[in-house]
N, CA, C, O and CB atoms as a CASP TS submission, in Angstrom:
PFRMAT TS
TARGET T0000
AUTHOR 0000-0000-0000
METHOD Language model
MODEL 1
PARENT N/A
ATOM      1  N   MET     1       1.121  -1.443  -0.040  1.00  0.00           N
ATOM      2  CA  MET     1       0.191  -0.315   0.035  1.00  0.00           C
ATOM      3  C   MET     1       0.795   1.420  -0.029  1.00  0.00           C
ATOM      4  O   MET     1       1.737   1.643   0.732  1.00  0.00           O
ATOM      5  CB  MET     1      -0.547  -0.603   1.448  1.00  0.00           C
ATOM      6  N   ALA     2       0.444   2.257  -0.632  1.00  0.00           N
ATOM      7  CA  ALA     2       0.864   3.865  -0.594  1.00  0.00           C
ATOM      8  C   ALA     2       0.388   4.790   0.333  1.00  0.00           C
ATOM      9  O   ALA     2      -0.760   4.679   0.764  1.00  0.00           O
ATOM     10  CB  ALA     2       0.513   4.515  -1.747  1.00  0.00           C
ATOM     11  N   TYR     3       0.962   5.490   0.614  1.00  0.00           N
ATOM     12  CA  TYR     3       0.585   7.199   0.753  1.00  0.00           C
ATOM     13  C   TYR     3      -0.131   7.784  -0.553  1.00  0.00           C
ATOM     14  O   TYR     3      -0.010   7.634  -1.769  1.00  0.00           O
ATOM     15  CB  TYR     3       2.105   8.198   0.954  1.00  0.00           C
ATOM     16  N   LYS     4      -0.950   8.537   0.327  1.00  0.00           N
ATOM     17  CA  LYS     4      -1.349   9.836  -0.512  1.00  0.00           C
ATOM     18  C   LYS     4      -1.311  11.269   0.049  1.00  0.00           C
ATOM     19  O   LYS     4      -0.988  11.486   1.217  1.00  0.00           O
ATOM     20  CB  LYS     4      -2.721   9.687  -0.931  1.00  0.00           C
ATOM     21  N   ILE     5      -1.704  12.392  -0.951  1.00  0.00           N
ATOM     22  CA  ILE     5      -1.840  13.641  -0.087  1.00  0.00           C
ATOM     23  C   ILE     5      -3.183  13.953  -0.144  1.00  0.00           C
ATOM     24  O   ILE     5      -3.870  13.674  -1.127  1.00  0.00           O
ATOM     25  CB  ILE     5      -0.993  14.861  -0.518  1.00  0.00           C
ATOM     26  N   ILE     6      -3.612  14.518   0.848  1.00  0.00           N
ATOM     27  CA  ILE     6      -5.348  15.127   1.009  1.00  0.00           C
ATOM     28  C   ILE     6      -5.045  16.273   0.243  1.00  0.00           C
ATOM     29  O   ILE     6      -4.221  16.908   0.902  1.00  0.00           O
ATOM     30  CB  ILE     6      -6.119  15.600   2.780  1.00  0.00           C
ATOM     31  N   VAL     7      -5.281  16.838  -0.773  1.00  0.00           N
ATOM     32  CA  VAL     7      -5.047  18.054  -1.812  1.00  0.00           C
ATOM     33  C   VAL     7      -5.340  19.505  -1.281  1.00  0.00           C
ATOM     34  O   VAL     7      -4.760  20.586  -1.387  1.00  0.00           O
ATOM     35  CB  VAL     7      -6.009  17.856  -3.096  1.00  0.00           C
ATOM     36  N   SER     8      -7.026  18.867  -0.375  1.00  0.00           N
ATOM     37  CA  SER     8      -7.746  20.105  -0.228  1.00  0.00           C
ATOM     38  C   SER     8      -7.087  20.509   1.556  1.00  0.00           C
ATOM     39  O   SER     8      -7.625  21.423   2.181  1.00  0.00           O
ATOM     40  CB  SER     8      -9.765  19.784  -0.463  1.00  0.00           C
ATOM     41  N   GLN     9      -5.909  19.702   2.185  1.00  0.00           N
ATOM     42  CA  GLN     9      -5.399  20.223   3.630  1.00  0.00           C
ATOM     43  C   GLN     9      -3.746  20.583   3.345  1.00  0.00           C
ATOM     44  O   GLN     9      -3.042  21.260   4.095  1.00  0.00           O
ATOM     45  CB  GLN     9      -5.613  18.846   5.000  1.00  0.00           C
ATOM     46  N   CYS    10      -3.370  20.025   2.216  1.00  0.00           N
ATOM     47  CA  CYS    10      -2.158  20.370   1.954  1.00  0.00           C
ATOM     48  C   CYS    10      -1.504  22.026   2.149  1.00  0.00           C
ATOM     49  O   CYS    10      -2.014  23.017   1.627  1.00  0.00           O
ATOM     50  CB  CYS    10      -2.115  19.909   0.660  1.00  0.00           C
ATOM     51  N   THR    11      -0.603  22.033   2.787  1.00  0.00           N
ATOM     52  CA  THR    11      -0.084  23.620   2.594  1.00  0.00           C
ATOM     53  C   THR    11       0.433  24.079   1.812  1.00  0.00           C
ATOM     54  O   THR    11       0.470  25.260   1.467  1.00  0.00           O
ATOM     55  CB  THR    11       0.603  24.096   3.246  1.00  0.00           C
ATOM     56  N   VAL    12       1.206  22.656   1.175  1.00  0.00           N
ATOM     57  CA  VAL    12       2.365  22.834  -0.163  1.00  0.00           C
ATOM     58  C   VAL    12       3.635  23.795   0.702  1.00  0.00           C
ATOM     59  O   VAL    12       3.996  24.913   0.334  1.00  0.00           O
ATOM     60  CB  VAL    12       1.498  23.988  -1.907  1.00  0.00           C
ATOM     61  N   CYS    13       4.039  23.244   1.600  1.00  0.00           N
ATOM     62  CA  CYS    13       5.446  23.547   2.896  1.00  0.00           C
ATOM     63  C   CYS    13       6.387  22.716   1.964  1.00  0.00           C
ATOM     64  O   CYS    13       7.476  23.285   1.879  1.00  0.00           O
ATOM     65  CB  CYS    13       5.273  22.691   4.984  1.00  0.00           C
ATOM     66  N   GLY    14       6.332  21.562   1.236  1.00  0.00           N
ATOM     67  CA  GLY    14       7.157  20.899   1.247  1.00  0.00           C
ATOM     68  C   GLY    14       8.335  19.953   1.914  1.00  0.00           C
ATOM     69  O   GLY    14       9.330  19.391   1.456  1.00  0.00           O
ATOM     70  N   ALA    15       7.876  20.028   2.912  1.00  0.00           N
ATOM     71  CA  ALA    15       8.344  19.413   4.292  1.00  0.00           C
ATOM     72  C   ALA    15       8.722  17.590   3.772  1.00  0.00           C
ATOM     73  O   ALA    15       9.759  16.929   3.724  1.00  0.00           O
ATOM     74  CB  ALA    15       6.753  19.604   5.717  1.00  0.00           C
ATOM     75  N   CYS    16       7.350  17.325   3.473  1.00  0.00           N
ATOM     76  CA  CYS    16       7.487  16.166   2.940  1.00  0.00           C
ATOM     77  C   CYS    16       8.185  15.855   1.662  1.00  0.00           C
ATOM     78  O   CYS    16       8.874  14.854   1.865  1.00  0.00           O
ATOM     79  CB  CYS    16       6.421  15.791   2.882  1.00  0.00           C
ATOM     80  N   GLU    17       8.289  16.194   0.660  1.00  0.00           N
ATOM     81  CA  GLU    17       9.095  16.134  -0.279  1.00  0.00           C
ATOM     82  C   GLU    17      10.703  15.879  -0.118  1.00  0.00           C
ATOM     83  O   GLU    17      11.428  15.336  -0.953  1.00  0.00           O
ATOM     84  CB  GLU    17       8.828  17.193  -0.835  1.00  0.00           C
ATOM     85  N   PHE    18      11.042  16.344   1.016  1.00  0.00           N
ATOM     86  CA  PHE    18      12.957  16.655   1.189  1.00  0.00           C
ATOM     87  C   PHE    18      12.933  14.997   2.029  1.00  0.00           C
ATOM     88  O   PHE    18      13.616  14.023   1.710  1.00  0.00           O
ATOM     89  CB  PHE    18      13.738  18.668   2.680  1.00  0.00           C
ATOM     90  N   GLU    19      12.199  15.063   2.852  1.00  0.00           N
ATOM     91  CA  GLU    19      12.290  13.580   3.828  1.00  0.00           C
ATOM     92  C   GLU    19      12.387  12.431   3.401  1.00  0.00           C
ATOM     93  O   GLU    19      13.206  11.616   3.826  1.00  0.00           O
ATOM     94  CB  GLU    19      11.266  13.282   4.591  1.00  0.00           C
ATOM     95  N   CYS    20      11.189  12.124   2.101  1.00  0.00           N
ATOM     96  CA  CYS    20      10.932  10.774   1.479  1.00  0.00           C
ATOM     97  C   CYS    20      12.142  10.470   0.795  1.00  0.00           C
ATOM     98  O   CYS    20      12.867  11.232   0.154  1.00  0.00           O
ATOM     99  CB  CYS    20       9.704  10.712   0.499  1.00  0.00           C
ATOM    100  N   PRO    21      12.268   9.195   1.029  1.00  0.00           N
ATOM    101  CA  PRO    21      13.600   8.138   1.205  1.00  0.00           C
ATOM    102  C   PRO    21      13.797   7.633  -0.398  1.00  0.00           C
ATOM    103  O   PRO    21      14.867   7.299  -0.907  1.00  0.00           O
ATOM    104  CB  PRO    21      13.211   6.546   2.444  1.00  0.00           C
ATOM    105  N   ASN    22      12.613   7.664  -0.982  1.00  0.00           N
ATOM    106  CA  ASN    22      12.291   7.222  -1.873  1.00  0.00           C
ATOM    107  C   ASN    22      11.827   8.016  -3.346  1.00  0.00           C
ATOM    108  O   ASN    22      11.478   7.549  -4.430  1.00  0.00           O
ATOM    109  CB  ASN    22      11.568   6.578  -1.314  1.00  0.00           C
ATOM    110  N   ALA    23      11.972   9.271  -2.917  1.00  0.00           N
ATOM    111  CA  ALA    23      12.023  10.367  -4.058  1.00  0.00           C
ATOM    112  C   ALA    23      10.404   9.893  -4.512  1.00  0.00           C
ATOM    113  O   ALA    23      10.426   9.594  -5.706  1.00  0.00           O
ATOM    114  CB  ALA    23      13.532  10.155  -5.480  1.00  0.00           C
ATOM    115  N   ALA    24       9.127   9.748  -3.972  1.00  0.00           N
ATOM    116  CA  ALA    24       7.951   9.532  -4.367  1.00  0.00           C
ATOM    117  C   ALA    24       7.212  10.572  -4.086  1.00  0.00           C
ATOM    118  O   ALA    24       6.024  10.380  -4.344  1.00  0.00           O
ATOM    119  CB  ALA    24       7.479   8.484  -3.939  1.00  0.00           C
ATOM    120  N   ILE    25       7.497  11.753  -3.591  1.00  0.00           N
ATOM    121  CA  ILE    25       6.879  13.133  -3.515  1.00  0.00           C
ATOM    122  C   ILE    25       7.362  14.258  -4.688  1.00  0.00           C
ATOM    123  O   ILE    25       8.499  14.650  -4.946  1.00  0.00           O
ATOM    124  CB  ILE    25       7.259  13.710  -2.044  1.00  0.00           C
ATOM    125  N   LYS    26       6.626  14.466  -5.034  1.00  0.00           N
ATOM    126  CA  LYS    26       6.818  15.779  -6.209  1.00  0.00           C
ATOM    127  C   LYS    26       5.574  16.858  -6.102  1.00  0.00           C
ATOM    128  O   LYS    26       4.442  16.907  -5.619  1.00  0.00           O
ATOM    129  CB  LYS    26       6.779  15.102  -8.007  1.00  0.00           C
ATOM    130  N   MET    27       6.389  17.609  -6.774  1.00  0.00           N
ATOM    131  CA  MET    27       5.191  18.817  -7.077  1.00  0.00           C
ATOM    132  C   MET    27       4.650  18.781  -8.199  1.00  0.00           C
ATOM    133  O   MET    27       5.386  18.934  -9.173  1.00  0.00           O
ATOM    134  CB  MET    27       5.600  20.211  -7.048  1.00  0.00           C
ATOM    135  N   LYS    28       3.019  18.541  -8.433  1.00  0.00           N
ATOM    136  CA  LYS    28       2.331  18.137  -9.580  1.00  0.00           C
ATOM    137  C   LYS    28       1.371  19.582  -9.795  1.00  0.00           C
ATOM    138  O   LYS    28       0.540  19.603  -8.887  1.00  0.00           O
ATOM    139  CB  LYS    28       1.444  16.572  -9.310  1.00  0.00           C
ATOM    140  N   GLY    29       1.262  20.479 -10.471  1.00  0.00           N
ATOM    141  CA  GLY    29       0.160  22.348 -10.494  1.00  0.00           C
ATOM    142  C   GLY    29       0.833  22.257  -8.939  1.00  0.00           C
ATOM    143  O   GLY    29       1.912  22.044  -8.387  1.00  0.00           O
ATOM    144  N   ASP    30      -0.449  22.543  -8.661  1.00  0.00           N
ATOM    145  CA  ASP    30       0.040  23.980  -7.305  1.00  0.00           C
ATOM    146  C   ASP    30      -0.013  23.230  -6.029  1.00  0.00           C
ATOM    147  O   ASP    30      -0.241  23.812  -4.969  1.00  0.00           O
ATOM    148  CB  ASP    30      -1.315  25.608  -7.056  1.00  0.00           C
ATOM    149  N   THR    31       0.311  21.199  -6.144  1.00  0.00           N
ATOM    150  CA  THR    31       0.509  20.622  -4.794  1.00  0.00           C
ATOM    151  C   THR    31       1.215  19.580  -4.733  1.00  0.00           C
ATOM    152  O   THR    31       1.869  19.447  -5.768  1.00  0.00           O
ATOM    153  CB  THR    31      -0.560  20.308  -4.177  1.00  0.00           C
ATOM    154  N   TYR    32       1.417  18.617  -3.843  1.00  0.00           N
ATOM    155  CA  TYR    32       2.008  17.830  -3.633  1.00  0.00           C
ATOM    156  C   TYR    32       1.581  16.598  -4.318  1.00  0.00           C
ATOM    157  O   TYR    32       0.380  16.714  -4.563  1.00  0.00           O
ATOM    158  CB  TYR    32       2.110  17.865  -2.523  1.00  0.00           C
ATOM    159  N   ILE    33       2.066  15.401  -4.760  1.00  0.00           N
ATOM    160  CA  ILE    33       1.674  14.089  -4.877  1.00  0.00           C
ATOM    161  C   ILE    33       2.582  12.972  -4.309  1.00  0.00           C
ATOM    162  O   ILE    33       3.751  13.030  -3.927  1.00  0.00           O
ATOM    163  CB  ILE    33       1.471  13.880  -6.199  1.00  0.00           C
ATOM    164  N   ILE    34       1.735  11.969  -4.364  1.00  0.00           N
ATOM    165  CA  ILE    34       3.028  10.761  -3.877  1.00  0.00           C
ATOM    166  C   ILE    34       2.858   9.908  -4.553  1.00  0.00           C
ATOM    167  O   ILE    34       1.863   9.216  -4.336  1.00  0.00           O
ATOM    168  CB  ILE    34       3.137  10.076  -2.473  1.00  0.00           C
ATOM    169  N   ASP    35       3.710   9.583  -5.629  1.00  0.00           N
ATOM    170  CA  ASP    35       3.702   8.415  -7.093  1.00  0.00           C
ATOM    171  C   ASP    35       3.349   7.004  -6.040  1.00  0.00           C
ATOM    172  O   ASP    35       3.888   6.983  -4.933  1.00  0.00           O
ATOM    173  CB  ASP    35       5.809   8.207  -8.259  1.00  0.00           C
ATOM    174  N   PRO    36       2.765   6.278  -6.302  1.00  0.00           N
ATOM    175  CA  PRO    36       2.262   5.084  -5.562  1.00  0.00           C
ATOM    176  C   PRO    36       3.069   4.021  -5.896  1.00  0.00           C
ATOM    177  O   PRO    36       3.244   3.007  -5.221  1.00  0.00           O
ATOM    178  CB  PRO    36       0.849   4.732  -5.833  1.00  0.00           C
ATOM    179  N   LYS    37       3.547   4.286  -6.947  1.00  0.00           N
ATOM    180  CA  LYS    37       5.010   3.503  -7.345  1.00  0.00           C
ATOM    181  C   LYS    37       6.197   3.000  -6.672  1.00  0.00           C
ATOM    182  O   LYS    37       6.696   1.878  -6.575  1.00  0.00           O
ATOM    183  CB  LYS    37       5.623   4.179  -8.046  1.00  0.00           C
ATOM    184  N   LYS    38       6.627   4.615  -6.060  1.00  0.00           N
ATOM    185  CA  LYS    38       7.795   4.684  -5.726  1.00  0.00           C
ATOM    186  C   LYS    38       7.699   4.541  -3.812  1.00  0.00           C
ATOM    187  O   LYS    38       8.645   4.290  -3.065  1.00  0.00           O
ATOM    188  CB  LYS    38       8.405   6.120  -6.477  1.00  0.00           C
ATOM    189  N   CYS    39       6.256   4.795  -3.421  1.00  0.00           N
ATOM    190  CA  CYS    39       6.085   4.894  -1.949  1.00  0.00           C
ATOM    191  C   CYS    39       5.946   3.401  -1.537  1.00  0.00           C
ATOM    192  O   CYS    39       5.266   2.506  -2.040  1.00  0.00           O
ATOM    193  CB  CYS    39       4.758   5.835  -1.492  1.00  0.00           C
ATOM    194  N   THR    40       6.842   3.398  -0.411  1.00  0.00           N
ATOM    195  CA  THR    40       7.043   2.074   0.245  1.00  0.00           C
ATOM    196  C   THR    40       6.512   2.231   1.878  1.00  0.00           C
ATOM    197  O   THR    40       6.847   1.458   2.776  1.00  0.00           O
ATOM    198  CB  THR    40       8.765   1.632   0.126  1.00  0.00           C
ATOM    199  N   GLU    41       5.511   3.541   2.060  1.00  0.00           N
ATOM    200  CA  GLU    41       5.145   3.675   3.207  1.00  0.00           C
ATOM    201  C   GLU    41       6.844   3.932   4.464  1.00  0.00           C
ATOM    202  O   GLU    41       6.770   4.140   5.675  1.00  0.00           O
ATOM    203  CB  GLU    41       4.093   2.209   3.367  1.00  0.00           C
ATOM    204  N   CYS    42       7.923   3.841   3.791  1.00  0.00           N
ATOM    205  CA  CYS    42       9.239   3.961   4.329  1.00  0.00           C
ATOM    206  C   CYS    42      10.055   2.466   5.053  1.00  0.00           C
ATOM    207  O   CYS    42      11.136   2.361   5.633  1.00  0.00           O
ATOM    208  CB  CYS    42       9.027   5.137   5.447  1.00  0.00           C
ATOM    209  N   GLU    43       8.943   1.389   4.695  1.00  0.00           N
ATOM    210  CA  GLU    43       9.723   0.339   5.004  1.00  0.00           C
ATOM    211  C   GLU    43      11.149   0.486   4.393  1.00  0.00           C
ATOM    212  O   GLU    43      11.588   0.889   3.316  1.00  0.00           O
ATOM    213  CB  GLU    43       9.047  -0.872   4.570  1.00  0.00           C
ATOM    214  N   GLY    44      11.815  -0.137   5.822  1.00  0.00           N
ATOM    215  CA  GLY    44      13.006  -0.861   5.747  1.00  0.00           C
ATOM    216  C   GLY    44      13.939   0.523   5.718  1.00  0.00           C
ATOM    217  O   GLY    44      15.156   0.377   5.835  1.00  0.00           O
ATOM    218  N   SER    45      13.460   1.686   5.585  1.00  0.00           N
ATOM    219  CA  SER    45      14.443   2.939   6.106  1.00  0.00           C
ATOM    220  C   SER    45      13.936   3.106   7.435  1.00  0.00           C
ATOM    221  O   SER    45      14.784   2.786   8.269  1.00  0.00           O
ATOM    222  CB  SER    45      14.356   4.476   5.217  1.00  0.00           C
ATOM    223  N   PHE    46      12.713   3.543   7.990  1.00  0.00           N
ATOM    224  CA  PHE    46      11.862   4.114   9.043  1.00  0.00           C
ATOM    225  C   PHE    46      11.434   3.319   9.510  1.00  0.00           C
ATOM    226  O   PHE    46      11.339   2.202   9.002  1.00  0.00           O
ATOM    227  CB  PHE    46      10.967   4.900   8.853  1.00  0.00           C
ATOM    228  N   ASP    47      10.792   3.827  11.309  1.00  0.00           N
ATOM    229  CA  ASP    47       9.738   2.930  11.850  1.00  0.00           C
ATOM    230  C   ASP    47       8.477   3.385  11.467  1.00  0.00           C
ATOM    231  O   ASP    47       7.532   2.602  11.566  1.00  0.00           O
ATOM    232  CB  ASP    47       9.763   2.807  13.305  1.00  0.00           C
ATOM    233  N   LYS    48       8.305   4.468  11.063  1.00  0.00           N
ATOM    234  CA  LYS    48       6.665   5.355  10.627  1.00  0.00           C
ATOM    235  C   LYS    48       7.046   5.829   9.066  1.00  0.00           C
ATOM    236  O   LYS    48       8.190   5.781   8.614  1.00  0.00           O
ATOM    237  CB  LYS    48       6.214   7.190  11.874  1.00  0.00           C
ATOM    238  N   PRO    49       6.099   6.207   8.472  1.00  0.00           N
ATOM    239  CA  PRO    49       6.547   6.582   7.233  1.00  0.00           C
ATOM    240  C   PRO    49       6.654   8.335   7.407  1.00  0.00           C
ATOM    241  O   PRO    49       5.875   8.909   8.168  1.00  0.00           O
ATOM    242  CB  PRO    49       5.440   5.969   6.001  1.00  0.00           C
ATOM    243  N   GLN    50       7.771   9.149   6.565  1.00  0.00           N
ATOM    244  CA  GLN    50       8.434  10.339   7.001  1.00  0.00           C
ATOM    245  C   GLN    50       7.364  10.884   6.565  1.00  0.00           C
ATOM    246  O   GLN    50       6.507  10.719   7.433  1.00  0.00           O
ATOM    247  CB  GLN    50       9.830  10.823   6.531  1.00  0.00           C
ATOM    248  N   CYS    51       6.902  11.503   5.603  1.00  0.00           N
ATOM    249  CA  CYS    51       5.396  12.590   5.166  1.00  0.00           C
ATOM    250  C   CYS    51       4.589  12.772   6.252  1.00  0.00           C
ATOM    251  O   CYS    51       4.154  13.910   6.424  1.00  0.00           O
ATOM    252  CB  CYS    51       4.242  11.950   3.979  1.00  0.00           C
ATOM    253  N   VAL    52       4.157  11.540   7.364  1.00  0.00           N
ATOM    254  CA  VAL    52       3.326  11.583   7.979  1.00  0.00           C
ATOM    255  C   VAL    52       3.811  12.182   9.433  1.00  0.00           C
ATOM    256  O   VAL    52       3.006  12.747  10.174  1.00  0.00           O
ATOM    257  CB  VAL    52       2.771  10.407   7.844  1.00  0.00           C
ATOM    258  N   GLU    53       5.145  12.017   9.763  1.00  0.00           N
ATOM    259  CA  GLU    53       6.080  12.580  10.886  1.00  0.00           C
ATOM    260  C   GLU    53       6.135  13.627  10.287  1.00  0.00           C
ATOM    261  O   GLU    53       5.457  14.257  11.098  1.00  0.00           O
ATOM    262  CB  GLU    53       7.462  11.972  11.295  1.00  0.00           C
ATOM    263  N   VAL    54       6.547  14.858   9.011  1.00  0.00           N
ATOM    264  CA  VAL    54       7.188  15.636   9.002  1.00  0.00           C
ATOM    265  C   VAL    54       5.936  16.789   8.854  1.00  0.00           C
ATOM    266  O   VAL    54       6.014  17.980   9.156  1.00  0.00           O
ATOM    267  CB  VAL    54       8.290  15.394   8.080  1.00  0.00           C
ATOM    268  N   CYS    55       5.115  16.282   8.464  1.00  0.00           N
ATOM    269  CA  CYS    55       3.884  17.227   7.882  1.00  0.00           C
ATOM    270  C   CYS    55       2.896  18.185   9.283  1.00  0.00           C
ATOM    271  O   CYS    55       2.398  17.821  10.348  1.00  0.00           O
ATOM    272  CB  CYS    55       2.624  15.906   6.937  1.00  0.00           C
ATOM    273  N   PRO    56       2.958  19.126   8.769  1.00  0.00           N
ATOM    274  CA  PRO    56       2.079  20.115   9.837  1.00  0.00           C
ATOM    275  C   PRO    56       0.903  20.547  10.132  1.00  0.00           C
ATOM    276  O   PRO    56       0.412  21.496  10.743  1.00  0.00           O
ATOM    277  CB  PRO    56       2.315  21.024   9.827  1.00  0.00           C
ATOM    278  N   VAL    57       0.473  19.407   9.418  1.00  0.00           N
ATOM    279  CA  VAL    57      -1.416  19.232   9.044  1.00  0.00           C
ATOM    280  C   VAL    57      -1.704  18.001   9.482  1.00  0.00           C
ATOM    281  O   VAL    57      -1.752  17.100   8.645  1.00  0.00           O
ATOM    282  CB  VAL    57      -2.022  19.254   7.269  1.00  0.00           C
ATOM    283  N   PRO    58      -1.933  17.731  10.764  1.00  0.00           N
ATOM    284  CA  PRO    58      -2.662  16.065  10.841  1.00  0.00           C
ATOM    285  C   PRO    58      -3.471  15.594   9.689  1.00  0.00           C
ATOM    286  O   PRO    58      -4.222  16.304   9.020  1.00  0.00           O
ATOM    287  CB  PRO    58      -3.779  15.898  12.092  1.00  0.00           C
ATOM    288  N   LYS    59      -3.195  14.049   9.485  1.00  0.00           N
ATOM    289  CA  LYS    59      -4.356  13.312   8.876  1.00  0.00           C
ATOM    290  C   LYS    59      -3.718  14.264   7.612  1.00  0.00           C
ATOM    291  O   LYS    59      -4.437  15.223   7.893  1.00  0.00           O
ATOM    292  CB  LYS    59      -6.241  13.461   9.582  1.00  0.00           C
ATOM    293  N   THR    60      -3.021  14.704   6.568  1.00  0.00           N
ATOM    294  CA  THR    60      -2.601  15.438   5.422  1.00  0.00           C
ATOM    295  C   THR    60      -2.465  13.804   4.193  1.00  0.00           C
ATOM    296  O   THR    60      -3.187  13.391   3.286  1.00  0.00           O
ATOM    297  CB  THR    60      -0.818  16.529   5.893  1.00  0.00           C
ATOM    298  N   CYS    61      -0.856  13.190   4.958  1.00  0.00           N
ATOM    299  CA  CYS    61      -0.571  12.106   4.390  1.00  0.00           C
ATOM    300  C   CYS    61      -0.962  10.887   5.048  1.00  0.00           C
ATOM    301  O   CYS    61      -0.479  10.529   6.123  1.00  0.00           O
ATOM    302  CB  CYS    61       0.622  12.130   4.161  1.00  0.00           C
ATOM    303  N   VAL    62      -2.070  10.077   4.236  1.00  0.00           N
ATOM    304  CA  VAL    62      -3.031   9.189   4.930  1.00  0.00           C
ATOM    305  C   VAL    62      -2.562   7.889   3.605  1.00  0.00           C
ATOM    306  O   VAL    62      -1.916   7.977   2.561  1.00  0.00           O
ATOM    307  CB  VAL    62      -5.042   9.941   5.070  1.00  0.00           C
ATOM    308  N   PRO    63      -3.521   6.325   4.553  1.00  0.00           N
ATOM    309  CA  PRO    63      -2.968   5.629   3.580  1.00  0.00           C
ATOM    310  C   PRO    63      -4.057   5.778   2.670  1.00  0.00           C
ATOM    311  O   PRO    63      -5.119   6.348   2.921  1.00  0.00           O
ATOM    312  CB  PRO    63      -2.518   4.242   3.912  1.00  0.00           C
ATOM    313  N   ALA    64      -3.561   4.946   1.044  1.00  0.00           N
ATOM    314  CA  ALA    64      -4.274   5.391   0.027  1.00  0.00           C
ATOM    315  C   ALA    64      -5.427   4.444  -0.158  1.00  0.00           C
ATOM    316  O   ALA    64      -6.250   4.640  -1.053  1.00  0.00           O
ATOM    317  CB  ALA    64      -3.445   5.549  -1.145  1.00  0.00           C
TER
END
């Protein structure tokens, strides 16, 4: 399973893009998206998904 960003809640701060160990997060249009083909939920790299950990808005990065 991959994570996704709730667009209506995203503040476009960019914190998640730089924390993703798989480069799965990128800017598309006016917001960030998570490429489900690249997202591993940080398994093997971190205990928790880093997008969730660094996002300033709770429940913006959620399981897809």
